[in-house]
C-alpha positions as CSV (number, residue, x, y, z in Angstrom):
1,X,-157.2,-85.5,38.3
2,X,-155.4,-82.7,36.6
3,X,-152.7,-82.9,33.9
4,X,-150.2,-80.1,33.3
5,X,-150.6,-78.6,29.8
6,X,-147.0,-78.1,28.8
7,X,-147.4,-78.8,25.1
8,X,-150.7,-76.9,24.8
9,X,-149.1,-73.7,26.1
10,X,-147.4,-72.7,22.8
11,X,-150.3,-73.8,20.6
12,X,-153.3,-72.5,22.4
13,X,-151.9,-70.0,24.9
14,X,-153.5,-72.0,27.7
15,X,-151.3,-72.1,30.8
16,X,-151.8,-74.4,33.7
17,X,-153.8,-77.5,34.1
18,X,-156.9,-79.0,32.5
19,X,-159.3,-81.3,34.3
20,X,-159.5,-84.9,33.1
21,X,-162.4,-85.9,35.4
22,X,-164.9,-85.5,32.5
23,X,-163.2,-86.7,29.4
24,X,-166.6,-87.0,27.7
25,X,-166.6,-83.2,27.1
26,X,-163.2,-83.0,25.5
27,X,-163.4,-81.3,22.1
28,X,-162.3,-84.4,20.1
29,X,-164.9,-86.5,21.9
30,X,-167.7,-84.1,21.1
31,X,-166.6,-84.2,17.4
32,X,-166.6,-88.0,17.6
33,X,-170.2,-88.1,19.0
34,X,-171.3,-86.1,15.9
35,X,-169.3,-88.4,13.7
36,X,-171.0,-91.5,15.1
37,X,-174.4,-89.9,14.6
38,X,-173.5,-89.3,10.9
39,X,-172.3,-92.9,10.6
40,X,-175.6,-94.2,12.0
41,X,-177.5,-92.0,9.6
42,X,-175.3,-93.3,6.8
43,X,-176.3,-96.9,7.7
44,X,-179.9,-96.0,7.8
45,X,-179.9,-94.3,4.4
46,X,-177.8,-97.0,2.8
47,X,-180.3,-99.7,4.1
48,X,-183.3,-97.9,2.5
49,X,-181.6,-97.3,-0.8
50,X,-181.0,-93.6,-0.5
51,X,-177.4,-93.8,-1.7
52,X,-176.8,-90.1,-2.4
53,X,-177.5,-89.0,1.1
54,X,-175.6,-92.1,2.5
55,X,-172.5,-91.1,0.4
56,X,-172.7,-87.5,1.8
57,X,-173.0,-88.8,5.4
58,X,-170.0,-91.1,4.9
59,X,-167.9,-88.3,3.5
60,X,-168.9,-86.0,6.4
61,X,-168.1,-88.8,8.9
62,X,-164.6,-89.4,7.4
63,X,-163.9,-85.6,7.5
64,X,-165.0,-85.4,11.1
65,X,-162.7,-88.3,11.9
66,X,-159.8,-86.3,10.5
67,X,-160.9,-83.2,12.4
68,X,-161.2,-85.3,15.6
69,X,-157.6,-86.4,15.4
70,X,-156.2,-83.0,14.5
71,X,-158.1,-81.3,17.4
72,X,-156.9,-84.0,19.8
73,X,-153.3,-83.1,18.9
74,X,-153.9,-79.3,18.9
75,X,-155.6,-79.3,22.3
76,X,-153.2,-82.0,23.7
77,X,-156.3,-84.0,24.8
78,X,-154.8,-87.5,24.2
79,X,-155.7,-89.2,27.4
């Protein structure tokens, strides 16, 4: 299935359609996979008492969550 990119035309310069068959490879989803990995690493480090690394992983995870939402709006990939 293809969706017309009317809103993305002004922002990204992309004209036409984008394929929604493989939503797993959308930019926001790839960022989200990395965010979940940091979250799992946060849980692991917090459970063994390595709180400094856990805090850094948590901050990176929250930052990637913000980037995920912004990239979804920028690329109009809100399916």
